[in-house]
N, C-alpha and C positions, 0 to 999 in steps of 0.2 A: 781374287785373282788382280794382279796388278795391271792397269791398263797400260799398252805398250807405248814408248816415247812417241812413235810415229802418230798414234791416235790421239795423244794429247796436245801434239803439234802437227796438225795437218798441212801448215803452211810450210814446215821442213820437209813433209813426205812430198809435197808437190815440187819444190826445189830440187830436191834429190832427181825426182822423176824427169823434170825439165832438164837438167843438166846431163843425166844419162841419155837422152834423147838427142840433145845437140851432140854429145860427145859420140854418141854411135854414128851419128849423121857425119860428122868429120872424119872418123876413121876410116868411113867407106873410100876418101878420097885416097888415090894413089900418085906417087912421082909421075907427073908428066901429065896429070889430069888438069882440065880447065878448073882454076880456083875460084871461079865467079860464086859458086854455091857454098864455098867453105865459111862456116861460120866461128871464126876462131875468136875474134872478139867476144862474140856472143859467150862462148865456152869459157874465155879467161874470165868474163864478168860473172859469170854464173859461179863458177868454182870459188870465186873470192866470196860472194855474197852465201853461198852454201856453207863454207868453213866459218865465215863469220857469225851467221846465224845459228848455225850447229853450238859453236861456242857459248853463244849467249843462253841458250836453251840449258846447256850442260852446267854452267857457271850460275845460273838462276838461283836465287834473287840478288846475288852479290854483284850486279852489273848495273851501269848506269846509263844514261843516254848519251853521254860523252866517250865511253869506251870505243874504240877501234879494235881492228882486228890483231893490230900490234899489241895494245893493252890485254885484251883477251888472250894472246896465246902467251903473254908474260904471267899474268894471274893464275893460268892453268898449270904452268910450269912450276911457279912458286909455291901452288898449293899441294903440287905433286899429284895432281888430278891427272897430268898428261907428260908424256916423253916425247920429245923431239926428235927426228932422226939425224941429230947432227951433235958433233961431240962439244961444241959452243953452240948453246942454245941462245946466248944473246947474239951471236953474228947471224945464226939461222934465222931468228925472228925479224932482225935488222932487214935481211936480204927479202923475205917474206912482205915486209913492210914497204919495201922500194918497189917491188913488184905491185902490189895492190896499189900503191900512191900512183904509179903510172897509169893503170887502168883508170882509175878513178878519176884523175885529172886529165887524163890525155895527153900527158907531158912526154912522148916519144923521143923528143930531141934530148931531153935530158937523159933517159934511160940510154939513148945512143951513145951520148958523150961519158957516160958513166962507164960504159963498155968498150969505148975507144973505137967507136965507129960512126958510119952514117945511118940516118934513118932506114933508108932502104937496105942496108945490110944488117941493120938490127931487127927487121921483121922477116928478111932473108933466113938468119942465123940463130937468131935468140928469143924471139917472142914465142915461137912455138914450142921451144924447149923449156921456158919458163912458165907456160900454162900447162906442158906436162909436169913440172915440178910440183905444180901447184896441186895438181890433181893427185899425185903421188904422196904429196903430203895430207891431204884430206883423207886418202883411204887410210893411211898411217894412223891418223887422229880418230877416225869413226871405228877402228877396229879395237881400239882400247876401251870402248865403251859397250856396256850391256845395251842391246836394242829394246828391251822391255823398260829396265829401270833408269837407264841414263847413267847408271855410275860405272866408275872405272871397274873395267875387268879384273878379278884377281890374278896376280902374277904378271900383269902388263907393266 
């Protein structure tokens, strides 16, 4: 019997668990609630980390220390191991790269400028939506792989 992907990569299982817990916490907040306890940055950072780690596991051993989420997405698409939910994969991966870089570098001024708004407007109108889109991408990606073998599911 084949050892499940989650058993071969306990760090991946832990990342999914932590993301699920932070996401559940954040989904408990409603409009009008105090936002002091909202963990939106944590959720955005975790979803980027989970997605990048998942792709590293799936594409192993063909990854290097220099690969980033953007490179990993490009490689998975080129190898036909992954379908992205956009008609233009290049445009989609570029958008993901921009969101990931915003999180990694904390350059919210650049993100706001690219959206044509102020930083406060970016957080009010864009940041949560971008985090949700990353989560939806993660779900889309993970569903394409068998949880035991880590290989692309047939017909995906």
